[in-house]
C-alpha positions as CSV (number, residue, x, y, z in Angstrom):
1,M,-39.9,-30.2,-12.2
2,S,-39.9,-26.7,-13.7
3,K,-37.0,-24.6,-12.5
4,L,-34.4,-22.1,-13.5
5,F,-30.9,-23.4,-14.4
6,L,-27.9,-21.0,-14.3
7,V,-25.5,-22.4,-16.8
8,P,-21.9,-21.2,-17.2
9,T,-20.5,-21.0,-20.7
10,P,-16.9,-20.9,-21.8
11,I,-15.0,-17.5,-21.4
12,G,-13.0,-18.3,-24.6
13,N,-12.0,-21.9,-25.2
14,L,-15.1,-23.9,-26.2
15,E,-13.7,-27.0,-24.7
16,D,-14.2,-25.6,-21.3
17,I,-18.0,-26.2,-21.3
18,T,-19.1,-29.2,-19.3
19,F,-21.0,-32.3,-20.5
20,R,-23.7,-31.4,-17.9
21,A,-24.1,-27.9,-19.3
22,I,-24.6,-29.2,-22.8
23,K,-27.2,-31.7,-21.5
24,V,-29.2,-29.1,-19.6
25,L,-29.2,-26.6,-22.5
26,K,-30.5,-29.4,-24.8
27,E,-33.3,-30.4,-22.3
28,V,-34.7,-27.1,-21.1
29,D,-37.7,-25.5,-22.8
30,Y,-36.0,-22.2,-23.4
31,I,-32.6,-20.6,-23.1
32,L,-32.3,-17.0,-21.8
33,A,-29.3,-15.4,-23.5
34,E,-27.6,-12.1,-22.9
35,D,-26.9,-11.8,-26.7
36,T,-28.7,-14.3,-28.9
37,R,-26.2,-13.7,-31.7
38,T,-23.2,-14.5,-29.5
39,S,-24.9,-17.5,-27.9
40,G,-26.2,-18.7,-31.2
41,K,-22.7,-19.5,-32.3
42,L,-22.1,-21.5,-29.1
43,L,-25.3,-23.5,-29.5
44,K,-24.7,-24.2,-33.1
45,H,-21.2,-25.6,-32.3
46,F,-22.7,-28.1,-29.8
47,E,-25.8,-28.8,-31.9
48,I,-28.2,-27.4,-29.4
49,N,-31.5,-26.4,-30.9
50,T,-33.3,-25.1,-27.9
51,P,-35.2,-21.8,-28.6
52,M,-33.5,-18.7,-27.2
53,Q,-35.0,-15.5,-25.7
54,S,-33.1,-12.3,-25.0
55,H,-32.4,-11.5,-21.4
56,H,-29.9,-8.7,-20.8
57,M,-29.2,-5.7,-18.5
58,H,-31.4,-3.4,-20.5
59,N,-34.6,-5.5,-20.4
60,E,-34.2,-7.8,-17.3
61,H,-36.3,-5.4,-15.1
62,K,-39.2,-5.8,-17.5
63,T,-39.0,-9.5,-18.2
64,V,-38.3,-11.0,-14.7
65,D,-41.9,-11.3,-13.5
66,H,-43.0,-12.7,-16.9
67,I,-40.3,-15.4,-16.8
68,V,-41.1,-16.4,-13.2
69,N,-44.8,-16.8,-14.1
70,R,-43.9,-19.0,-17.0
71,I,-41.6,-21.2,-14.8
72,Q,-44.5,-21.5,-12.3
73,S,-46.7,-22.6,-15.1
74,G,-44.5,-25.5,-15.9
75,E,-41.8,-24.3,-18.3
76,T,-38.0,-24.8,-17.6
77,F,-35.5,-22.1,-18.4
78,A,-31.7,-22.0,-18.6
79,L,-29.9,-18.6,-18.2
80,I,-26.6,-18.1,-19.9
81,S,-24.4,-15.0,-20.3
82,D,-22.1,-14.2,-23.3
83,A,-19.3,-15.8,-21.4
84,G,-18.7,-17.3,-17.9
85,T,-21.1,-17.8,-15.0
86,P,-24.4,-15.8,-15.1
87,A,-24.8,-12.9,-12.5
88,I,-21.0,-12.4,-12.1
89,S,-20.8,-8.9,-13.5
90,D,-23.5,-10.1,-15.9
91,P,-27.4,-10.3,-15.8
92,G,-28.8,-13.0,-13.6
93,F,-29.1,-11.7,-10.1
94,L,-32.5,-10.1,-10.5
95,L,-34.1,-13.2,-12.0
96,T,-32.4,-15.5,-9.5
97,R,-33.7,-13.4,-6.6
98,A,-37.2,-13.2,-8.0
99,C,-37.4,-16.9,-8.5
100,I,-36.2,-17.6,-4.9
101,Q,-38.7,-15.1,-3.5
102,S,-41.5,-16.8,-5.6
103,G,-40.6,-20.3,-4.4
104,V,-39.2,-21.3,-7.8
105,E,-36.3,-23.8,-7.7
106,V,-33.0,-22.4,-8.9
107,E,-30.0,-24.6,-9.7
108,C,-26.6,-23.2,-10.6
109,L,-24.1,-25.5,-12.5
110,P,-20.4,-25.2,-11.8
111,G,-18.2,-23.9,-14.6
112,A,-16.1,-21.2,-16.2
113,T,-15.7,-17.8,-14.6
114,A,-12.7,-15.5,-15.4
115,F,-11.6,-14.4,-12.0
116,V,-10.8,-17.8,-10.6
117,P,-7.9,-18.8,-13.0
118,A,-6.7,-15.2,-12.9
119,L,-6.6,-15.2,-9.1
120,V,-4.9,-18.7,-8.8
121,N,-2.4,-17.8,-11.5
122,S,-1.5,-14.5,-10.0
123,G,0.8,-15.8,-7.3
124,L,-0.8,-13.5,-4.8
125,P,-2.5,-14.7,-1.6
126,N,-5.8,-16.4,-2.4
127,D,-6.9,-17.8,1.0
128,K,-8.9,-14.6,1.5
129,F,-10.0,-12.3,-1.3
130,V,-12.6,-9.7,-2.3
131,F,-14.3,-9.5,-5.7
132,E,-14.9,-5.9,-6.8
133,G,-15.8,-6.4,-10.4
134,F,-15.9,-3.2,-12.4
135,L,-15.0,0.0,-10.5
136,P,-17.5,2.9,-10.8
137,V,-16.8,4.9,-14.0
138,K,-17.4,8.3,-12.5
139,K,-19.6,8.8,-9.4
140,G,-18.2,7.0,-6.4
141,R,-15.0,5.9,-8.0
142,Q,-12.7,8.1,-5.8
143,T,-14.6,7.1,-2.6
144,R,-14.3,3.4,-3.5
145,L,-10.6,3.6,-4.2
146,K,-10.0,5.4,-0.9
147,L,-11.9,2.6,0.9
148,L,-10.0,-0.2,-1.0
149,A,-6.7,1.4,-0.2
150,E,-7.1,0.0,3.4
151,E,-8.3,-3.5,2.2
152,T,-5.9,-6.2,3.4
153,R,-7.3,-9.0,1.3
154,T,-6.3,-9.7,-2.3
155,M,-8.7,-7.7,-4.6
156,I,-10.1,-8.7,-7.9
157,F,-11.2,-6.3,-10.6
158,Y,-12.6,-6.6,-14.1
159,E,-11.6,-4.0,-16.7
160,S,-11.9,-3.1,-20.3
161,P,-8.8,-2.6,-22.4
162,H,-9.4,1.1,-23.1
163,K,-9.7,1.9,-19.4
164,L,-6.8,-0.3,-18.1
165,L,-4.2,2.5,-18.0
166,K,-6.6,4.8,-16.1
167,T,-7.3,2.1,-13.6
168,L,-3.6,1.2,-13.1
169,G,-2.9,5.0,-12.7
170,N,-5.6,5.1,-10.0
171,F,-4.0,2.1,-8.2
172,A,-0.6,3.9,-8.3
173,E,-2.2,7.0,-6.8
174,Y,-4.3,5.3,-4.1
175,F,-2.5,2.1,-3.4
176,G,1.1,3.1,-4.2
177,E,3.4,2.2,-7.1
178,D,5.0,-0.7,-5.2
179,R,1.7,-2.6,-4.7
180,Q,1.9,-6.0,-6.4
181,V,-0.6,-6.7,-9.2
182,S,-1.3,-9.3,-11.8
183,V,-3.1,-8.6,-15.1
184,S,-4.6,-11.5,-17.0
185,R,-6.1,-10.9,-20.4
186,E,-7.7,-13.1,-23.1
187,L,-8.0,-16.0,-20.6
188,T,-8.3,-19.5,-22.2
189,K,-7.8,-17.9,-25.7
190,M,-4.9,-18.2,-28.2
191,F,-3.2,-15.0,-27.0
192,E,-3.7,-15.4,-23.3
193,E,-1.3,-13.4,-21.2
194,T,-0.6,-12.7,-17.6
195,K,1.8,-10.0,-16.5
196,R,2.9,-9.7,-12.9
197,G,4.9,-7.0,-11.0
198,N,4.3,-3.8,-9.1
199,V,1.9,-1.2,-10.3
200,K,4.6,1.0,-11.7
201,E,6.1,-1.9,-13.8
202,I,2.7,-3.1,-15.1
203,L,1.6,0.5,-15.9
204,S,4.8,1.0,-17.9
205,Y,4.4,-2.3,-19.8
206,Y,0.8,-1.5,-20.9
207,T,1.7,2.1,-21.7
208,N,4.1,0.8,-24.3
209,K,2.0,-2.2,-25.4
210,P,-1.7,-1.4,-25.3
211,A,-3.8,-4.2,-24.0
212,K,-6.5,-6.0,-26.0
213,G,-9.3,-8.4,-24.9
214,E,-11.1,-8.9,-21.6
215,I,-9.0,-8.2,-18.5
216,V,-8.9,-9.4,-14.9
217,I,-6.7,-7.4,-12.5
218,I,-5.6,-9.0,-9.2
219,V,-4.2,-6.6,-6.6
220,E,-2.3,-7.3,-3.4
221,G,-4.0,-6.2,-0.2
222,K,-2.5,-3.7,2.1
223,K,0.2,-5.1,4.3
């Protein structure tokens, strides 16, 4: 049956892909990739020869209806992002919603996503948590931080290396310097690192040792 598969890919270590993901990527008619150059390396490694098409945040509004029509016509697609599970701070939501609204079957495979190991490894409460992804860069950032200052659940953020100090400084200002945080970077890769402590300690650490790589920040909720 023609459908859309959402297929997680490794966030670093290639051994984290599942047998099922490889099987699906080999069997579908087309693979929708966020960056065909990045995904091309992954597919070559696992000897996957399925044709790729570009599907990213800059073109997804224009391509969604066309892809849905092709699936309805009998073709099968797999959607992958550069790393991790599609639609988690990556393209995928618009296409998934459009397929569901059009009666197209959607199946999401389980697999890698960065925030789960960062959360579990943080040592902070994980029975209840809220995923915030990337904070607004400018408009709405202050409003969001003021709202989150009252959040009692553990909070999860994604951040880029060059904005880490700014974000930690914001946490010190709005959440307080004593709030516990855990910063995980380069998850599953050779230089994986997790630093735990209060905001003041972690801010000091990364001020003296600039961070590199993809970053997940876990923040303790308000007590």
